[in-house]
PyMOL CGO cylinders between C-alpha atoms (Angstrom):
from pymol import cmd
from pymol.cgo import CYLINDER

trace = [
    CYLINDER, -9.41, -3.87, -36.37, -12.22, -1.78, -34.43, 0.3, 1, 1, 1, 1, 1, 1,
    CYLINDER, -12.22, -1.78, -34.43, -11.24, -0.54, -30.76, 0.3, 1, 1, 1, 1, 1, 1,
    CYLINDER, -11.24, -0.54, -30.76, -12.75, -2.16, -28.45, 0.3, 1, 1, 1, 1, 1, 1,
    CYLINDER, -12.75, -2.16, -28.45, -15.10, 1.12, -26.50, 0.3, 1, 1, 1, 1, 1, 1,
    CYLINDER, -15.10, 1.12, -26.50, -15.57, 0.30, -22.97, 0.3, 1, 1, 1, 1, 1, 1,
    CYLINDER, -15.57, 0.30, -22.97, -18.64, 0.89, -20.98, 0.3, 1, 1, 1, 1, 1, 1,
    CYLINDER, -18.64, 0.89, -20.98, -19.22, 3.96, -18.93, 0.3, 1, 1, 1, 1, 1, 1,
    CYLINDER, -19.22, 3.96, -18.93, -20.11, 1.61, -16.16, 0.3, 1, 1, 1, 1, 1, 1,
    CYLINDER, -20.11, 1.61, -16.16, -18.60, -1.97, -15.39, 0.3, 1, 1, 1, 1, 1, 1,
    CYLINDER, -18.60, -1.97, -15.39, -19.32, -5.10, -13.23, 0.3, 1, 1, 1, 1, 1, 1,
    CYLINDER, -19.32, -5.10, -13.23, -17.85, -6.37, -10.38, 0.3, 1, 1, 1, 1, 1, 1,
    CYLINDER, -17.85, -6.37, -10.38, -16.13, -9.01, -12.47, 0.3, 1, 1, 1, 1, 1, 1,
    CYLINDER, -16.13, -9.01, -12.47, -14.97, -6.82, -15.04, 0.3, 1, 1, 1, 1, 1, 1,
    CYLINDER, -14.97, -6.82, -15.04, -13.36, -4.95, -12.48, 0.3, 1, 1, 1, 1, 1, 1,
    CYLINDER, -13.36, -4.95, -12.48, -11.53, -7.96, -11.32, 0.3, 1, 1, 1, 1, 1, 1,
    CYLINDER, -11.53, -7.96, -11.32, -10.78, -9.16, -14.60, 0.3, 1, 1, 1, 1, 1, 1,
    CYLINDER, -10.78, -9.16, -14.60, -9.17, -6.17, -15.73, 0.3, 1, 1, 1, 1, 1, 1,
    CYLINDER, -9.17, -6.17, -15.73, -6.85, -5.32, -12.87, 0.3, 1, 1, 1, 1, 1, 1,
    CYLINDER, -6.85, -5.32, -12.87, -6.31, -8.96, -11.33, 0.3, 1, 1, 1, 1, 1, 1,
    CYLINDER, -6.31, -8.96, -11.33, -7.93, -8.30, -8.19, 0.3, 1, 1, 1, 1, 1, 1,
    CYLINDER, -7.93, -8.30, -8.19, -10.54, -11.18, -6.42, 0.3, 1, 1, 1, 1, 1, 1,
    CYLINDER, -10.54, -11.18, -6.42, -14.21, -10.05, -6.64, 0.3, 1, 1, 1, 1, 1, 1,
    CYLINDER, -14.21, -10.05, -6.64, -13.79, -10.24, -3.32, 0.3, 1, 1, 1, 1, 1, 1,
    CYLINDER, -13.79, -10.24, -3.32, -10.88, -8.33, -2.65, 0.3, 1, 1, 1, 1, 1, 1,
    CYLINDER, -10.88, -8.33, -2.65, -13.13, -5.50, -4.65, 0.3, 1, 1, 1, 1, 1, 1,
    CYLINDER, -13.13, -5.50, -4.65, -15.33, -5.97, -1.93, 0.3, 1, 1, 1, 1, 1, 1,
    CYLINDER, -15.33, -5.97, -1.93, -13.29, -5.93, 1.04, 0.3, 1, 1, 1, 1, 1, 1,
    CYLINDER, -13.29, -5.93, 1.04, -12.17, -2.49, -0.84, 0.3, 1, 1, 1, 1, 1, 1,
    CYLINDER, -12.17, -2.49, -0.84, -15.41, -1.55, -1.40, 0.3, 1, 1, 1, 1, 1, 1,
    CYLINDER, -15.41, -1.55, -1.40, -16.03, -2.04, 2.62, 0.3, 1, 1, 1, 1, 1, 1,
    CYLINDER, -16.03, -2.04, 2.62, -13.40, 0.02, 3.56, 0.3, 1, 1, 1, 1, 1, 1,
    CYLINDER, -13.40, 0.02, 3.56, -14.26, 2.71, 1.71, 0.3, 1, 1, 1, 1, 1, 1,
    CYLINDER, -14.26, 2.71, 1.71, -11.71, 2.52, -0.80, 0.3, 1, 1, 1, 1, 1, 1,
    CYLINDER, -11.71, 2.52, -0.80, -14.11, 2.63, -4.17, 0.3, 1, 1, 1, 1, 1, 1,
    CYLINDER, -14.11, 2.63, -4.17, -17.73, 2.73, -4.77, 0.3, 1, 1, 1, 1, 1, 1,
    CYLINDER, -17.73, 2.73, -4.77, -20.26, 1.48, -6.83, 0.3, 1, 1, 1, 1, 1, 1,
    CYLINDER, -20.26, 1.48, -6.83, -23.95, 1.86, -7.26, 0.3, 1, 1, 1, 1, 1, 1,
    CYLINDER, -23.95, 1.86, -7.26, -26.80, -0.94, -7.75, 0.3, 1, 1, 1, 1, 1, 1,
    CYLINDER, -26.80, -0.94, -7.75, -28.33, -1.05, -11.09, 0.3, 1, 1, 1, 1, 1, 1,
    CYLINDER, -28.33, -1.05, -11.09, -32.08, -2.37, -11.92, 0.3, 1, 1, 1, 1, 1, 1,
    CYLINDER, -32.08, -2.37, -11.92, -30.83, -5.66, -10.65, 0.3, 1, 1, 1, 1, 1, 1,
    CYLINDER, -30.83, -5.66, -10.65, -29.29, -4.99, -8.08, 0.3, 1, 1, 1, 1, 1, 1,
    CYLINDER, -29.29, -4.99, -8.08, -25.91, -5.68, -9.28, 0.3, 1, 1, 1, 1, 1, 1,
    CYLINDER, -25.91, -5.68, -9.28, -22.85, -3.73, -8.22, 0.3, 1, 1, 1, 1, 1, 1,
    CYLINDER, -22.85, -3.73, -8.22, -21.45, -1.44, -11.08, 0.3, 1, 1, 1, 1, 1, 1,
    CYLINDER, -21.45, -1.44, -11.08, -18.66, 0.62, -11.36, 0.3, 1, 1, 1, 1, 1, 1,
    CYLINDER, -18.66, 0.62, -11.36, -18.08, 3.71, -13.02, 0.3, 1, 1, 1, 1, 1, 1,
    CYLINDER, -18.08, 3.71, -13.02, -15.24, 2.70, -14.76, 0.3, 1, 1, 1, 1, 1, 1,
    CYLINDER, -15.24, 2.70, -14.76, -12.59, 5.04, -13.81, 0.3, 1, 1, 1, 1, 1, 1,
    CYLINDER, -12.59, 5.04, -13.81, -12.56, 2.78, -11.14, 0.3, 1, 1, 1, 1, 1, 1,
    CYLINDER, -12.56, 2.78, -11.14, -9.70, 0.48, -12.96, 0.3, 1, 1, 1, 1, 1, 1,
    CYLINDER, -9.70, 0.48, -12.96, -7.28, 3.10, -12.04, 0.3, 1, 1, 1, 1, 1, 1,
    CYLINDER, -7.28, 3.10, -12.04, -8.05, 3.28, -8.85, 0.3, 1, 1, 1, 1, 1, 1,
    CYLINDER, -8.05, 3.28, -8.85, -7.55, -0.17, -7.92, 0.3, 1, 1, 1, 1, 1, 1,
    CYLINDER, -7.55, -0.17, -7.92, -4.72, -0.12, -9.91, 0.3, 1, 1, 1, 1, 1, 1,
    CYLINDER, -4.72, -0.12, -9.91, -3.02, 2.42, -7.82, 0.3, 1, 1, 1, 1, 1, 1,
    CYLINDER, -3.02, 2.42, -7.82, -4.08, 0.55, -4.28, 0.3, 1, 1, 1, 1, 1, 1,
    CYLINDER, -4.08, 0.55, -4.28, -2.31, -1.98, -5.47, 0.3, 1, 1, 1, 1, 1, 1,
    CYLINDER, -2.31, -1.98, -5.47, 0.84, -0.59, -6.50, 0.3, 1, 1, 1, 1, 1, 1,
    CYLINDER, 0.84, -0.59, -6.50, 0.50, 1.59, -3.34, 0.3, 1, 1, 1, 1, 1, 1,
    CYLINDER, 0.50, 1.59, -3.34, 0.15, -1.77, -1.28, 0.3, 1, 1, 1, 1, 1, 1,
    CYLINDER, 0.15, -1.77, -1.28, 3.14, -3.56, -3.05, 0.3, 1, 1, 1, 1, 1, 1,
    CYLINDER, 3.14, -3.56, -3.05, 5.00, -0.69, -1.70, 0.3, 1, 1, 1, 1, 1, 1,
    CYLINDER, 5.00, -0.69, -1.70, 4.18, -1.40, 1.84, 0.3, 1, 1, 1, 1, 1, 1,
    CYLINDER, 4.18, -1.40, 1.84, 1.53, 1.69, 2.35, 0.3, 1, 1, 1, 1, 1, 1,
    CYLINDER, 1.53, 1.69, 2.35, -1.64, 0.12, 4.65, 0.3, 1, 1, 1, 1, 1, 1,
    CYLINDER, -1.64, 0.12, 4.65, -5.02, 0.02, 3.15, 0.3, 1, 1, 1, 1, 1, 1,
    CYLINDER, -5.02, 0.02, 3.15, -5.45, 3.07, 6.02, 0.3, 1, 1, 1, 1, 1, 1,
    CYLINDER, -5.45, 3.07, 6.02, -2.71, 5.57, 4.33, 0.3, 1, 1, 1, 1, 1, 1,
    CYLINDER, -2.71, 5.57, 4.33, -4.32, 4.98, 0.61, 0.3, 1, 1, 1, 1, 1, 1,
    CYLINDER, -4.32, 4.98, 0.61, -7.85, 5.82, 2.01, 0.3, 1, 1, 1, 1, 1, 1,
    CYLINDER, -7.85, 5.82, 2.01, -6.17, 8.90, 3.50, 0.3, 1, 1, 1, 1, 1, 1,
    CYLINDER, -6.17, 8.90, 3.50, -4.90, 10.46, 0.32, 0.3, 1, 1, 1, 1, 1, 1,
    CYLINDER, -4.90, 10.46, 0.32, -7.82, 8.61, -1.56, 0.3, 1, 1, 1, 1, 1, 1,
    CYLINDER, -7.82, 8.61, -1.56, -10.09, 11.40, 0.19, 0.3, 1, 1, 1, 1, 1, 1,
    CYLINDER, -10.09, 11.40, 0.19, -8.05, 14.00, -0.06, 0.3, 1, 1, 1, 1, 1, 1,
    CYLINDER, -8.05, 14.00, -0.06, -8.04, 13.76, -4.23, 0.3, 1, 1, 1, 1, 1, 1,
    CYLINDER, -8.04, 13.76, -4.23, -9.98, 16.54, -5.16, 0.3, 1, 1, 1, 1, 1, 1,
    CYLINDER, -9.98, 16.54, -5.16, -11.89, 15.07, -7.31, 0.3, 1, 1, 1, 1, 1, 1,
    CYLINDER, -11.89, 15.07, -7.31, -12.99, 11.63, -6.51, 0.3, 1, 1, 1, 1, 1, 1,
    CYLINDER, -12.99, 11.63, -6.51, -14.83, 10.66, -9.22, 0.3, 1, 1, 1, 1, 1, 1,
    CYLINDER, -14.83, 10.66, -9.22, -11.96, 10.73, -11.90, 0.3, 1, 1, 1, 1, 1, 1,
    CYLINDER, -11.96, 10.73, -11.90, -7.80, 10.14, -10.86, 0.3, 1, 1, 1, 1, 1, 1,
    CYLINDER, -7.80, 10.14, -10.86, -5.94, 13.10, -13.60, 0.3, 1, 1, 1, 1, 1, 1,
    CYLINDER, -5.94, 13.10, -13.60, -2.38, 13.60, -14.10, 0.3, 1, 1, 1, 1, 1, 1,
    CYLINDER, -2.38, 13.60, -14.10, -1.85, 15.98, -11.76, 0.3, 1, 1, 1, 1, 1, 1,
    CYLINDER, -1.85, 15.98, -11.76, -3.30, 14.06, -8.48, 0.3, 1, 1, 1, 1, 1, 1,
    CYLINDER, -3.30, 14.06, -8.48, -0.58, 11.05, -9.77, 0.3, 1, 1, 1, 1, 1, 1,
    CYLINDER, -0.58, 11.05, -9.77, 1.69, 13.71, -9.35, 0.3, 1, 1, 1, 1, 1, 1,
    CYLINDER, 1.69, 13.71, -9.35, 0.69, 15.43, -6.33, 0.3, 1, 1, 1, 1, 1, 1,
    CYLINDER, 0.69, 15.43, -6.33, 0.40, 11.62, -4.85, 0.3, 1, 1, 1, 1, 1, 1,
    CYLINDER, 0.40, 11.62, -4.85, 4.04, 11.33, -6.14, 0.3, 1, 1, 1, 1, 1, 1,
    CYLINDER, 4.04, 11.33, -6.14, 5.05, 13.98, -4.46, 0.3, 1, 1, 1, 1, 1, 1,
    CYLINDER, 5.05, 13.98, -4.46, 3.71, 13.06, -1.03, 0.3, 1, 1, 1, 1, 1, 1,
    CYLINDER, 3.71, 13.06, -1.03, 4.10, 9.44, -1.11, 0.3, 1, 1, 1, 1, 1, 1,
    CYLINDER, 4.10, 9.44, -1.11, 7.76, 10.44, -2.31, 0.3, 1, 1, 1, 1, 1, 1,
    CYLINDER, 7.76, 10.44, -2.31, 9.28, 11.20, 1.34, 0.3, 1, 1, 1, 1, 1, 1,
    CYLINDER, 9.28, 11.20, 1.34, 7.26, 8.14, 3.18, 0.3, 1, 1, 1, 1, 1, 1,
    CYLINDER, 7.26, 8.14, 3.18, 9.25, 5.85, 0.51, 0.3, 1, 1, 1, 1, 1, 1,
    CYLINDER, 9.25, 5.85, 0.51, 12.56, 7.29, 0.90, 0.3, 1, 1, 1, 1, 1, 1,
    CYLINDER, 12.56, 7.29, 0.90, 12.19, 6.88, 4.56, 0.3, 1, 1, 1, 1, 1, 1,
    CYLINDER, 12.19, 6.88, 4.56, 10.83, 3.32, 4.20, 0.3, 1, 1, 1, 1, 1, 1,
    CYLINDER, 10.83, 3.32, 4.20, 13.96, 2.54, 1.92, 0.3, 1, 1, 1, 1, 1, 1,
    CYLINDER, 13.96, 2.54, 1.92, 16.18, 3.99, 5.03, 0.3, 1, 1, 1, 1, 1, 1,
    CYLINDER, 16.18, 3.99, 5.03, 14.46, 1.88, 7.08, 0.3, 1, 1, 1, 1, 1, 1,
    CYLINDER, 14.46, 1.88, 7.08, 14.90, -1.41, 4.90, 0.3, 1, 1, 1, 1, 1, 1,
    CYLINDER, 14.90, -1.41, 4.90, 18.79, -0.60, 4.32, 0.3, 1, 1, 1, 1, 1, 1,
    CYLINDER, 18.79, -0.60, 4.32, 19.42, -0.60, 8.04, 0.3, 1, 1, 1, 1, 1, 1,
    CYLINDER, 19.42, -0.60, 8.04, 17.19, -3.54, 8.91, 0.3, 1, 1, 1, 1, 1, 1,
    CYLINDER, 17.19, -3.54, 8.91, 19.12, -5.26, 6.08, 0.3, 1, 1, 1, 1, 1, 1,
    CYLINDER, 19.12, -5.26, 6.08, 22.72, -3.88, 7.48, 0.3, 1, 1, 1, 1, 1, 1,
    CYLINDER, 22.72, -3.88, 7.48, 21.36, -4.64, 10.98, 0.3, 1, 1, 1, 1, 1, 1,
    CYLINDER, 21.36, -4.64, 10.98, 20.74, -8.55, 10.25, 0.3, 1, 1, 1, 1, 1, 1,
    CYLINDER, 20.74, -8.55, 10.25, 23.67, -9.17, 8.01, 0.3, 1, 1, 1, 1, 1, 1,
    CYLINDER, 23.67, -9.17, 8.01, 25.51, -7.57, 11.38, 0.3, 1, 1, 1, 1, 1, 1,
    CYLINDER, 25.51, -7.57, 11.38, 24.28, -9.89, 13.18, 0.3, 1, 1, 1, 1, 1, 1,
    CYLINDER, 24.28, -9.89, 13.18, 24.35, -12.90, 11.70, 0.3, 1, 1, 1, 1, 1, 1,
    CYLINDER, 24.35, -12.90, 11.70, 27.78, -12.49, 10.02, 0.3, 1, 1, 1, 1, 1, 1,
    CYLINDER, 27.78, -12.49, 10.02, 29.08, -12.10, 13.70, 0.3, 1, 1, 1, 1, 1, 1,
    CYLINDER, 29.08, -12.10, 13.70, 28.22, -15.67, 14.59, 0.3, 1, 1, 1, 1, 1, 1,
    CYLINDER, 28.22, -15.67, 14.59, 26.70, -15.87, 18.01, 0.3, 1, 1, 1, 1, 1, 1,
    CYLINDER, 26.70, -15.87, 18.01, 22.77, -15.04, 17.37, 0.3, 1, 1, 1, 1, 1, 1,
    CYLINDER, 22.77, -15.04, 17.37, 22.47, -13.92, 21.01, 0.3, 1, 1, 1, 1, 1, 1,
    CYLINDER, 22.47, -13.92, 21.01, 20.93, -10.45, 20.48, 0.3, 1, 1, 1, 1, 1, 1,
    CYLINDER, 20.93, -10.45, 20.48, 20.38, -10.50, 24.71, 0.3, 1, 1, 1, 1, 1, 1,
    CYLINDER, 20.38, -10.50, 24.71, 23.89, -11.30, 24.63, 0.3, 1, 1, 1, 1, 1, 1,
    CYLINDER, 23.89, -11.30, 24.63, 25.74, -9.61, 21.26, 0.3, 1, 1, 1, 1, 1, 1,
    CYLINDER, 25.74, -9.61, 21.26, 28.93, -7.88, 21.95, 0.3, 1, 1, 1, 1, 1, 1,
    CYLINDER, 28.93, -7.88, 21.95, 28.77, -6.28, 18.78, 0.3, 1, 1, 1, 1, 1, 1,
    CYLINDER, 28.77, -6.28, 18.78, 25.49, -4.69, 18.34, 0.3, 1, 1, 1, 1, 1, 1,
    CYLINDER, 25.49, -4.69, 18.34, 23.91, -5.19, 21.66, 0.3, 1, 1, 1, 1, 1, 1,
    CYLINDER, 23.91, -5.19, 21.66, 26.36, -5.12, 24.76, 0.3, 1, 1, 1, 1, 1, 1,
    CYLINDER, 26.36, -5.12, 24.76, 24.78, -5.67, 28.18, 0.3, 1, 1, 1, 1, 1, 1,
    CYLINDER, 24.78, -5.67, 28.18, 21.42, -5.66, 26.44, 0.3, 1, 1, 1, 1, 1, 1,
    CYLINDER, 21.42, -5.66, 26.44, 21.26, -1.76, 26.85, 0.3, 1, 1, 1, 1, 1, 1,
    CYLINDER, 21.26, -1.76, 26.85, 18.67, -1.96, 24.28, 0.3, 1, 1, 1, 1, 1, 1,
    CYLINDER, 18.67, -1.96, 24.28, 16.81, -3.92, 27.26, 0.3, 1, 1, 1, 1, 1, 1,
    CYLINDER, 16.81, -3.92, 27.26, 15.96, -0.87, 29.36, 0.3, 1, 1, 1, 1, 1, 1,
    CYLINDER, 15.96, -0.87, 29.36, 14.32, 1.08, 26.99, 0.3, 1, 1, 1, 1, 1, 1,
    CYLINDER, 14.32, 1.08, 26.99, 11.52, -1.37, 26.59, 0.3, 1, 1, 1, 1, 1, 1,
    CYLINDER, 11.52, -1.37, 26.59, 10.24, -3.62, 24.24, 0.3, 1, 1, 1, 1, 1, 1,
    CYLINDER, 10.24, -3.62, 24.24, 10.79, -3.40, 20.84, 0.3, 1, 1, 1, 1, 1, 1,
    CYLINDER, 10.79, -3.40, 20.84, 13.25, -2.59, 18.02, 0.3, 1, 1, 1, 1, 1, 1,
    CYLINDER, 13.25, -2.59, 18.02, 14.79, 0.35, 19.30, 0.3, 1, 1, 1, 1, 1, 1,
    CYLINDER, 14.79, 0.35, 19.30, 17.74, 0.47, 16.40, 0.3, 1, 1, 1, 1, 1, 1,
    CYLINDER, 17.74, 0.47, 16.40, 15.04, 0.84, 13.54, 0.3, 1, 1, 1, 1, 1, 1,
    CYLINDER, 15.04, 0.84, 13.54, 14.66, 4.82, 13.07, 0.3, 1, 1, 1, 1, 1, 1,
    CYLINDER, 14.66, 4.82, 13.07, 10.72, 6.07, 13.15, 0.3, 1, 1, 1, 1, 1, 1,
]
cmd.load_cgo(trace, "trace")
């Protein structure tokens, strides 16, 4: 069986097929500056094949809670935006590890706080004697205050 050789440039349809990302989402990524295409002689979008890896990175990062702006910032910081190297992946992992650890702590706190509130049975955040006696947190202003930033 012969190995299928992928062309250097691929269509938006092929990119969509290879990544599982809808064509409309790929166009959106391009509009946001996350990926770039070139137009061929027929004025069709063509992407360098390395974009498959970048789109995969975008998908994984979004699933772990990073915003498209965060992802764009990281992509712009890559020394060689034309090809994501193993060193790029490792550096990105180091930078994102701290942020992921923070997210894990926040989610754990949220889970535990929700369990405590639901577990007490009062279901009143204004009168909760356990987590917010006399609505002390209301004095700090709007928004959640128990979650660390």
